[in-house]
C-alpha positions, 0 to 999 in steps of 0.5 A: 069099194068107194072112198067112203066105204074104205074109210068106214072099214079103216075106222072100224078096224081102228075102233076094234083095235082101240078096244083091245089095245092094252091086251094086245100090247101085253102080247107085243102085238102092235097097231101096224101088225093089226092093220097090215093083217086086216088090210091083207085079209080085206084086200083083193087077195082076201075077201075083196072088200078093199080094192087095190086102186089102179092108180095109187095117187090118193094113197101116195098123197095120204102116205106122203102127208102122213110121213111129213106130219109124223116127222114134224111131230117127232122132231119137235120133241127132239130139239137142237140139244138132242141133235148136239147130244147125238151128233157123234153117233147119229152123224156116223150112222148117217154119213157112214152107216147109211151109204154103206147100207145102200151099197151093200143092199145094191150089191146083194140085190144085184147078186140075189135076183137074176135079171135085175138091172143095176138101177133096180138094185139101187132102188131096192137098196135105197127104198129100204135104207131109211129106218122108222123108229116108231116101229120100235117105239119102246126102244126110244121111249124106255129110259133104261136105254142110255140117253145117247143111244135113244137120241142117236136112233131118233135123229138117225130115223128122222133124217135118213129118209130125207137123205135117201129120198133124192137117191130113190127118185133118181133111181126111179127116173133112171128106170123110167127113162132108161137113162141117168141125169148127169146133174142128179147130184146137183139137183139132190143138193139143191133139194136139200138146201131148199128144204133146209132154208124153207124149214128154218124160216117156217119153224123159226117163225112158228116157234116165235109166233105161237108162244107170243100168240098165247101170251097175248091171248090172240089164240086158244089152246084148242086152235093152237093145236090145229095150227101145229098140224098146219105148220107141219103141212106148210113146211112140207108143201112149201118146200115141195112146191119150191123144188125142195125135199118135203120130208127133210123140210118137215123134220128140220122145221120140227126141230127148229120149232121145238127148239125156238119155242123151248117146248112151250108148244109141245102139248100143241102137237098132240092133235097133230100126233093124233091125226097123223097116227090115225092116218099112218094106220090107214096107210098100214091098212092100205099097204096090206091091201094094195101091196102085201096081199097081191105080192103074197098071192103072186108067189115066188117069195123065197128069194125076197124072204132071203133078201129081207132077212139079210136086209134086217140083219147083216145089211144093217148090223154090219154097216152100223158096226163099221160106222160106230167102230172106235166109239167105245160102244160094247158089241152088244150095243152095236147089235142092239142099234143094228137090229133096231133099224126097222123099215116102216112108213118111209119105205112104204111111201117110196114103194108107192111112189115107184108104183105110181111112176112105174105103172107097168111094175107087176106084183111079181117084180123082185123090186115089189117083192123085196121091199114089201116082204122086208117091210112086212117082216120088219113090222112083225119082228121088230114089233114082237122084239122091241119090248123084251129086248129093250128091257133086257138090254137096258138092265144089262147096260146099266149094270156096266160101270164106266160104259161109254153108252152111259156118258152124260149128254144133254137130257132133253124133253122126253118124247111123248109115248101114248099114241106114238107107242101104238104107231109102232 
């Protein structure tokens, strides 16, 4: 199928979903569910209308840019106040929970899949370590959920993909070359430092110039919205070109931009959000066509399904419980935070990077199966449970007098719901 024909199919599915979005929401059917299912049906494993590309470069580029813009848009609504408010919980989740998740995932993959090399097990675990708050948007948008819990989940989701990226790339390089670079840790640190420096510069400059341009009449609201989109891509591209981590740069730039502009430009992110949300839905469509369909057709999914269930439960909830021990949070809260760590676009981007750099990787490979099945189950299960479990938990925790979850924290700008809700 040509690029134009593929675009037409994606647009047709998007239009169809748009007509039924509210009704589907009532049934807890999310946009990613619809687009992944449509992709699987329209792909090579289904009707064959969307051909899985022999080279995933175009799909990879789209996925990377989409993730970068989404990170910037979400982060611009976070602000430094939210990070300060979530510092304790998010810090524990990132500095303790994330490494524990990677280690536990590596050991489980090496034990469960016969013949899988250690670096392949590391790659499976690191690709599935980041979370995607968008797949459980009701969790972070529902005010019944205590502010500090929502903030912690948002900050964790925004940062953990950037933290995991160096580990993913090192594992891919080790598999491709059959040897490890002795200085990979140094390179990872350099990537993060470059990303932060670039992001702070671009985010601060944009946060200063945008309000100034509005005040002096140099720009209009219409074009300012597109400038925000350009700012997100600028942070990602400049950081990547200079050897930094583009995803971390996009997120940090969004935080700095939102904090410096004091959200006077929050509405300018709407167009960027609209564009990135549509692009993310295209990625989900292609994920279904290029990965889900072929993996399901390859068969032999018993062990991948077992791993996926473990990855979404024990291998997530266990590290979260250990990371948050001593914070005074109730057991039900630990389970709630642990469960709502969906695997989404970051994991899709990572598996696409792997497909691009490891071209001999078959659809039947444990790596392909484990990551694809885990993301697929996450899209389904977290989409179905986000709304009902969030409401139930919110009502319960607000009835607990003196609960640590209800401690006052800075109450920042509330994240936009609209399209973000349909993203997850």
